C-alpha positions in Angstrom: -14.3 -44.0 -4.1 -13.0 -42.3 -7.2 -15.3 -42.8 -10.2 -14.5 -42.4 -13.9 -16.3 -39.1 -14.3 -13.9 -36.2 -14.5 -14.6 -32.9 -12.7 -14.3 -31.4 -9.3 -15.1 -33.9 -6.6 -16.9 -33.4 -3.3 -18.1 -35.8 -0.6 -21.2 -35.6 1.4 -21.3 -36.8 5.0 -23.8 -39.2 6.5 -26.7 -37.1 7.9 -25.9 -34.2 5.7 -28.6 -33.0 3.3 -27.8 -34.2 -0.2 -29.5 -31.1 -1.5 -27.3 -28.8 0.5 -24.2 -30.7 -0.4 -25.0 -30.3 -4.1 -25.8 -26.6 -3.7 -22.5 -26.1 -1.7 -20.5 -27.9 -4.3 -22.0 -25.9 -7.2 -21.5 -22.7 -5.3 -17.9 -23.6 -4.8 -17.3 -24.3 -8.4 -19.2 -21.2 -9.5 -17.5 -19.1 -6.7 -21.0 -17.9 -5.8 -23.1 -17.5 -2.7 -25.3 -20.6 -2.4 -28.3 -18.3 -1.9 -27.7 -16.8 -5.4 -28.2 -20.1 -7.2 -31.4 -21.1 -8.7 -33.6 -23.6 -6.8 -32.4 -27.2 -7.2 -35.9 -28.4 -7.5 -36.0 -26.8 -11.0 -33.4 -29.4 -12.1 -34.3 -32.5 -10.1 -36.6 -33.7 -7.4 -34.6 -33.4 -4.2 -36.8 -36.0 -2.4 -36.3 -38.5 -5.2 -32.6 -37.9 -5.3 -32.3 -38.3 -1.5 -34.2 -41.6 -1.8 -32.1 -43.0 -4.6 -28.7 -42.2 -3.2 -29.5 -43.2 0.4 -30.9 -46.6 -0.5 -27.5 -48.2 -0.4 -27.6 -49.5 -4.0 -24.5 -49.0 -6.1 -25.9 -46.3 -8.5 -25.3 -42.9 -9.9 -27.6 -40.0 -10.9 -26.5 -37.4 -13.4 -28.4 -34.2 -14.2 -27.8 -30.6 -15.3 -27.9 -27.7 -12.8 -26.7 -24.1 -13.2 -25.1 -25.0 -16.6 -23.1 -27.8 -15.0 -23.3 -31.6 -15.1 -23.8 -33.0 -11.7 -23.2 -36.7 -10.9 -24.1 -38.0 -7.5 -22.9 -41.5 -6.5 -24.5 -43.6 -3.8 -21.2 -43.9 -2.0 -21.2 -40.2 -1.1 -19.3 -38.7 -4.0 -20.5 -35.6 -6.0 -18.7 -34.7 -9.2 -19.4 -31.3 -10.8 -18.3 -30.9 -14.4 -18.5 -28.2 -17.0 -20.2 -30.0 -19.9 -18.3 -28.2 -22.6 
């Protein structure tokens, strides 16, 4: 599903780690090695994020990470935006 948030869009697959999907998306946008990024737990609780987006509710979670705005939707879409 395409949401109203603009930015680069990514999908995560069932069974894929939400944390790794976000890190891979940010690394792609930053053209960086995922291992060079700061730990995601400094921006958001990965366990809480996984729980929220896998519950099946229609919701979105937005947070900042690596200077970018990340929006994760419960339908599997991740949108990465430059907040400027």
